[in-house]
N, C-alpha and C positions, 0 to 999 in steps of 0.2 A: 410448214411441213417440208421435210428435206426432199431434194430432187429424187425421182424414181431411180436414177442411175446409182444413187448412193444407198439404195435399199439392198439388204442382204437376204439371201435365202437362209433358212435355219441351218442348213449344212455348212454354208459359208461362215455363219456366225459361230457355229460350234468349233470350226477349225481355228477361228480367231481367238476364241476363249480357251482352246485346248481341252475341250470336253467332248463327250460322245454326242452323236446325233440324237439317240434316245434321251439323253439327259436334257438337252436343250428343248426337245419337244415337251418333256415333262414340265420344265420351267415355264414354257409358254402356256400349256394347258392349266398349270397351277396358278397362273397370273403373276409369276415372279418376273417375267419379261413381257413388256407391252409390245404388241405387233400391230401392223396394219394388214389388211386383207386385200389381195388382188381381186379383180372381178371374178376370177375362177375360185375364190375362197382360200387361196394359199396364203400362209403367213409370211410376212416380210418384216425385217427388223432394221432399224436405223443404227448407224455406227454409234451415234450418241447414246443410244440405249445400252450399249455394251460397255461404255466408258467406266461406270462405277465398278463393274466386275473386273475389268482389266486393271483399274487403279488398286482395288483391294488385293488382287493377285500380285501386283508389282510390289506391294508393301510387305509381302511374306518373304521369309528367308528362302534361299534358293531351293533347298530340298523339298519344301512344302509348296513352292510355286509351281504353277502349271506352264511356265515359260518353256521349260524343257520339252513339254509335250508338243508345243507349237513348232519345234525344230525337228521332230521325229514323227514319221507317219503312224507308227503303232501307238494306240491309246491305252493298251493294257500293260501298264508299267507298274512293277512292284519294287519299291525301294526297300533294301534290307542290308544286312551285314554279311560279309563273306565268312562262312563257318569253316570252310576248308577248300583247298585247291590241290588237286592231285594230277600231275602231268605224267603221262605214259605214252611214249612213242609220239604219234602224230596228234593225239587227242588229249583233252584235259577235262576233268570232272570238277565242276565248281558247285559247291553246296552253299546255298544262301539261307540265312535265317530271316524270315519275313514275319514279323510279329511272333506269334507262338508256333508258326509253321516253318518247315524247311522245304526248300525246293532245289532241284538239281538241274544243272544245264551241262550238256556235253558240247564243248566248243573245241576248235582246233588248238593245239598246243601253241602255235604261233600267235593266235589271238590272245590267249591267256598271258603269254610272255609280253606281247605288245601292250596289253592293258596293265601289266605289272600288278596283277591281282595278289593280294596278301590277306591273310586271316584278319578279320576285324575291320576291314575297309568298308565304307558305304558305297554300294553300287545299286544300279537299277536293273531289274530283269524285264526285258521287253518281250511280252508274250504275244505271239502271232500264230494262230492255229496251233500246230503241234510243235512249233519252234520256240525256243527261249534264247534271246540274245542278251548279252551283258553290256551295260554302258558304264564307263568309269565315271565316278563322282569325285572330281578333283576338289581339293580344299577351297579353291576360289569359287566353286559352284555351290558350296554349302551355305 
């Protein structure tokens, strides 16, 4: 058995995998992830138990990989195509096609110019509460 210092809480493991805390709790309760229990009944995971999930994720193409999620704190990320960009004054309206839906983000004109957003490009909308942020998806990230 691995040393206790190497045991991870479900929250730490979820961050490593780039998934939400509720998702990892579901995996634990469904038996998808094996855990050990502390004397207080809390679940702990070994790093070795996460390796197959990390290896499978690393084998995916960048847009499908969760590696990006491990670099950004927001977990509600929607990948889509830029449907339109309209810059007026200090603000820009960015419309994204995400699956069959469209969503709009109002960002600064400077941010839109810095991201060099153009119709048809793949980007990710990072949703946090009532805010939507745009992340550029460069060809080397695809």
